[in-house]
C-alpha positions as CSV (number, residue, x, y, z in Angstrom):
1,M,0.0,0.0,0.0
2,S,1.1,3.5,-0.7
3,E,1.6,6.0,2.2
4,Q,-1.6,7.8,3.1
5,T,-1.5,11.5,2.7
6,H,-3.8,14.2,3.9
7,P,-5.7,16.4,1.5
8,P,-5.2,20.2,1.6
9,I,-7.3,21.8,4.3
10,T,-9.5,23.6,1.8
11,A,-13.2,23.1,0.9
12,E,-12.2,21.0,-2.1
13,G,-9.7,19.0,0.0
14,V,-12.3,18.2,2.7
15,A,-15.0,17.3,0.1
16,S,-12.6,14.9,-1.5
17,T,-12.4,12.8,1.7
18,I,-16.2,12.5,2.3
19,D,-18.2,9.3,1.6
20,H,-21.6,10.9,1.2
21,T,-23.8,8.4,3.0
22,A,-27.4,7.2,3.1
23,L,-27.8,3.9,4.9
24,K,-31.1,4.2,6.8
25,P,-33.6,1.4,6.1
26,E,-36.2,3.9,4.9
27,T,-34.0,5.4,2.2
28,D,-35.9,5.3,-1.1
29,E,-35.0,5.9,-4.7
30,A,-35.6,9.6,-4.6
31,A,-33.1,9.9,-1.7
32,I,-30.5,8.0,-3.6
33,R,-30.9,10.2,-6.7
34,K,-30.6,13.2,-4.4
35,L,-27.5,11.7,-2.8
36,C,-25.8,11.2,-6.1
37,A,-26.6,14.7,-7.4
38,E,-25.2,16.2,-4.2
39,A,-22.0,14.1,-4.6
40,R,-21.6,15.5,-8.1
41,D,-22.3,19.0,-7.0
42,Y,-19.8,19.0,-4.1
43,G,-17.1,16.7,-5.5
44,F,-17.3,14.1,-2.7
45,A,-15.1,11.0,-2.8
46,S,-18.0,8.5,-3.0
47,V,-21.6,7.8,-2.2
48,C,-22.1,5.1,0.4
49,L,-25.3,3.2,0.3
50,N,-26.9,-0.2,0.8
51,P,-26.3,-3.0,-1.7
52,T,-29.8,-2.8,-3.3
53,W,-29.0,0.7,-4.6
54,V,-25.5,0.0,-6.1
55,A,-26.7,-0.5,-9.7
56,L,-28.7,2.7,-9.7
57,A,-25.9,4.8,-8.2
58,A,-23.4,3.3,-10.7
59,D,-25.6,4.4,-13.5
60,L,-26.2,7.9,-12.1
61,L,-22.5,8.4,-11.5
62,A,-21.1,6.9,-14.7
63,G,-18.4,9.0,-16.2
64,T,-17.7,10.9,-13.0
65,P,-14.7,10.4,-10.6
66,I,-17.2,9.7,-7.7
67,K,-17.0,6.2,-6.5
68,V,-19.9,3.9,-5.5
69,C,-19.3,2.5,-2.1
70,T,-21.5,-0.1,-0.4
71,V,-21.7,-2.0,2.9
72,I,-21.1,-5.7,3.6
73,G,-22.6,-7.6,6.6
74,F,-24.1,-4.3,7.7
75,P,-24.8,-3.2,10.4
76,L,-24.2,-6.1,12.8
77,G,-21.3,-7.9,11.3
78,A,-22.7,-11.2,12.4
79,T,-23.4,-12.5,8.8
80,L,-21.7,-15.8,7.8
81,T,-18.3,-15.2,6.3
82,S,-19.4,-17.0,3.1
83,V,-22.3,-14.7,2.8
84,K,-20.1,-11.6,3.3
85,A,-17.8,-12.8,0.5
86,Y,-20.8,-13.5,-1.8
87,E,-22.3,-10.1,-1.1
88,T,-19.0,-8.5,-1.8
89,A,-18.7,-10.2,-5.2
90,E,-22.3,-9.5,-6.2
91,T,-22.1,-5.8,-5.3
92,I,-18.9,-5.3,-7.2
93,R,-20.5,-6.9,-10.3
94,A,-23.4,-4.5,-9.8
95,G,-21.0,-1.5,-9.8
96,A,-19.5,-1.1,-6.4
97,Q,-16.0,0.3,-6.4
98,E,-15.5,0.3,-2.6
99,V,-16.9,-1.9,0.1
100,D,-17.2,-1.2,3.8
101,M,-17.5,-4.5,5.8
102,V,-18.4,-4.9,9.5
103,I,-16.2,-7.3,11.5
104,N,-17.8,-10.0,13.6
105,I,-17.8,-8.0,16.8
106,G,-18.9,-10.9,19.0
107,W,-16.0,-13.0,17.7
108,L,-13.6,-10.2,18.5
109,K,-14.9,-9.7,22.0
110,G,-14.8,-13.4,22.6
111,G,-11.2,-13.7,21.6
112,R,-11.8,-15.5,18.3
113,H,-9.1,-13.5,16.6
114,V,-8.2,-16.1,14.0
115,D,-11.8,-16.2,12.9
116,V,-12.1,-12.4,12.8
117,E,-9.0,-12.2,10.6
118,A,-10.3,-15.0,8.3
119,D,-13.6,-13.2,8.0
120,I,-11.9,-10.0,6.8
121,A,-9.5,-11.8,4.6
122,A,-12.4,-13.6,2.8
123,V,-14.0,-10.3,1.9
124,V,-10.6,-8.9,0.8
125,A,-10.0,-12.0,-1.4
126,A,-13.5,-11.8,-2.9
127,A,-13.1,-8.1,-3.7
128,R,-9.7,-8.7,-5.4
129,R,-10.8,-11.7,-7.3
130,T,-14.0,-10.3,-8.6
131,A,-12.4,-7.0,-9.7
132,Q,-9.7,-8.9,-11.5
133,E,-12.2,-11.3,-13.2
134,S,-14.4,-8.4,-14.2
135,G,-11.5,-6.4,-15.6
136,L,-12.0,-3.7,-13.1
137,P,-9.6,-1.5,-11.1
138,P,-8.9,-2.8,-7.5
139,V,-11.8,-2.4,-5.1
140,L,-11.0,-0.7,-1.8
141,V,-12.0,-2.7,1.3
142,K,-12.7,-0.7,4.4
143,V,-13.2,-2.6,7.7
144,I,-15.6,-1.3,10.3
145,I,-14.5,-2.3,13.8
146,E,-17.4,-0.5,15.7
147,T,-15.3,1.3,18.2
148,A,-18.2,2.3,20.5
149,L,-18.5,-1.4,21.5
150,L,-14.8,-2.1,22.1
151,T,-12.3,-1.4,24.8
152,D,-9.0,0.2,23.8
153,V,-7.3,-3.2,24.0
154,E,-9.9,-4.6,21.6
155,K,-9.6,-1.6,19.3
156,R,-5.9,-2.2,19.1
157,K,-6.4,-5.9,18.4
158,A,-9.0,-5.2,15.8
159,C,-6.7,-2.8,13.9
160,E,-3.9,-5.4,14.0
161,L,-6.2,-8.0,12.5
162,V,-7.4,-5.6,9.7
163,V,-3.7,-5.0,8.8
164,A,-2.9,-8.7,8.8
165,A,-5.9,-9.5,6.6
166,G,-4.7,-7.1,3.9
167,A,-7.6,-4.6,3.9
168,D,-7.1,-1.0,2.7
169,F,-8.8,1.0,5.5
170,V,-9.9,0.6,9.1
171,K,-13.1,2.4,9.9
172,T,-14.5,3.5,13.3
173,S,-18.3,2.9,13.2
174,T,-21.5,2.0,11.5
175,G,-23.4,4.8,13.2
176,F,-26.0,2.2,14.3
177,S,-24.5,1.3,17.7
178,G,-25.0,4.3,19.8
179,G,-21.6,5.9,19.2
180,G,-19.6,7.3,16.4
181,A,-16.1,8.6,15.6
182,T,-14.0,10.3,18.3
183,V,-10.7,12.0,17.9
184,D,-9.2,9.7,20.5
185,D,-10.2,6.6,18.5
186,V,-8.9,8.0,15.2
187,T,-5.6,8.9,16.8
188,L,-5.3,5.4,18.3
189,M,-6.2,3.7,15.0
190,R,-3.7,5.7,13.1
191,E,-1.0,4.9,15.6
192,I,-1.7,1.1,15.2
193,V,-2.1,0.9,11.4
194,G,0.8,3.3,10.5
195,R,0.9,5.5,7.4
196,S,0.3,2.9,4.8
197,M,-3.4,2.2,5.6
198,G,-6.4,4.5,5.3
199,V,-8.4,5.4,8.4
200,K,-12.1,6.3,8.0
201,A,-13.9,8.2,10.7
202,A,-17.7,7.8,10.6
203,G,-20.6,8.5,12.8
204,G,-21.5,11.9,14.3
205,I,-19.5,14.0,11.9
206,R,-21.9,16.9,11.1
207,T,-19.9,20.2,10.8
208,A,-16.7,21.5,9.3
209,A,-15.2,21.6,12.8
210,D,-16.0,17.9,13.3
211,A,-14.5,17.0,9.9
212,L,-11.3,19.0,10.4
213,A,-10.8,17.5,13.9
214,M,-11.0,14.0,12.4
215,L,-8.6,14.8,9.6
216,A,-6.1,16.4,12.0
217,A,-6.3,13.2,14.2
218,G,-5.2,11.1,11.2
219,A,-8.4,10.2,9.2
220,T,-8.0,10.1,5.5
221,R,-11.7,9.5,4.7
222,L,-14.9,10.7,6.4
223,G,-18.2,8.9,6.4
224,A,-21.1,11.3,6.8
225,S,-24.7,11.6,6.0
226,A,-24.3,15.4,6.6
227,G,-21.8,16.0,3.8
228,V,-23.8,18.9,2.4
229,Q,-24.1,20.4,5.9
230,I,-20.4,20.1,6.4
231,M,-19.6,21.9,3.2
232,Q,-22.2,24.6,4.0
233,S,-20.5,24.9,7.4
234,M,-17.2,25.5,5.7
235,A,-18.7,28.1,3.4
236,G,-20.1,29.9,6.4
237,S,-16.7,30.2,7.9
238,G,-15.3,31.5,4.6
239,G,-13.6,28.2,3.7
240,A,-15.4,27.4,0.5
241,P,-15.9,28.9,-2.9
242,D,-19.3,29.9,-4.2
243,K,-20.8,26.9,-6.1
244,D,-22.3,29.4,-8.6
245,A,-18.8,30.7,-9.4
246,G,-18.1,27.4,-11.2
247,G,-15.8,25.7,-8.6
248,A,-16.7,22.2,-7.5
249,Y,-16.4,21.8,-3.8
């Protein structure tokens, strides 16, 4: 993996780190179309959505640099490993370019570290194999460890397992377990994984101040359903260009 670098702290730089997210169960087609339009308008890194919407998003974003990201074994992480691998392959065939998988949290907390690593590795292998078979660029695999449910010792072990399994990113949270990203967790995760792996902060990031704090702590990607709000917050502080002036941000 190449060394992870931070984007410039500008509106465009921050936008380029945001996975613009809609994962609530009530999300409908109109919401997905709006999500994709906002991603184009603001120049976000990706849209992150449930697997059933991947094909639509891939169609809506065709010809743009914005990636289609989906979630695997979401939000509990307790899906069978074989099902996670199958879901990974199917979503990539449907148009996903990045996948965010949830670890088996119960296995981690129960000390089943070999099984946790194998679970992650199966998704990584499915992503690599399917992309190669389909003649596609490599698909990023981000691994959600659900920090709100873990002790610091467990967070450290989870990060070590993500590295060992060959994934591309470690990610804080699903946003469905009562807690999101914290600066302390991002700092800890960056310390464990070093500079060659991505760190994604997700959950509770709603303003420019939140986003900048996570980036300063070591995050290289941000998961947020409030992407537009974050960019408007930057604009309000004088940090973003006027969209009508022709600059994407």
